[in-house]
N, C-alpha and C positions, 0 to 999 in steps of 0.2 A: 401699941396704941399711939396714935398721933396726937400731938399737942394741938388743941383747938384755939386758933388765934382770931376767931370770928367774933364780931360784936353784933348785938341785935340790930343796930342801925345800919350795918353793912347789907342786911337782907332786904332793905327797902330799895336798893339799887336794882336797875334793869340793865340787861345787856343791850346796848344800842343796836348792835348788829342783828341780834336774834329777836329782840323785843320780848324777852322772858325774864322773870325774876331770878336773881342769883340764888344758889343753894350752897350749903356747906358740904365740902367734900375734900378728899385727899389731893394734895398738890405736891409735885416733886420740885424742890428748889435746888439749884446747883450754883456753887460759888467756889472758884479756885479748885476745881476737880472734886469737891466734896458735895455729896447729895444728901438732902434731908427731906423728909416728908412731913407736911403739916396740913391740918384741916383749915381750909381758907374758903371764903366766899368765891364762887365761880359760876360761870354760865354752864348749865347742864347740856347745851347744844354744841357750842363752839369751843368750850374749855377756857375762855378768858378768865383770868384770876385777878381778883381785886386785892390789892395790898394797901391797906390804909396808911396814911402818913404817920400815924402813931406807931404802927408796927414797923414801918421802914426806918424811922428815925430812932426807934427804941431797941427792941429785941434783935431785929435783923442787923442793925448797926453794931450791936455788941458781939454778935456771932461773927460778922465780917472782921471785926478788930481781932478777936481771938484767933481766927484762922490766919490772918495776916501776921500775927505775932509768933506763930509756930516756927 
C-alpha cells in the first residue's frame, strides 16, 4: 500500500494543460537510483504530479538526506 501524501486543498487544483481537476493516484518517484511509489495529486490525462511545498521541504527532504547519507 502506498503512503498517501495528498491534502484536501491539493484537489482544488486544475491541470492547466488539460483543464481538469487533479485526482489522487500512485506516482513513482526516483532519487539517486532509488524508486518509491506514493499517492499524490496528479492529472488523470497527462500525468502531471503536484508536489506541495510542505511535502518537498518536509518528508521528501528527509528521504533525500537519508539516501545521501548511505
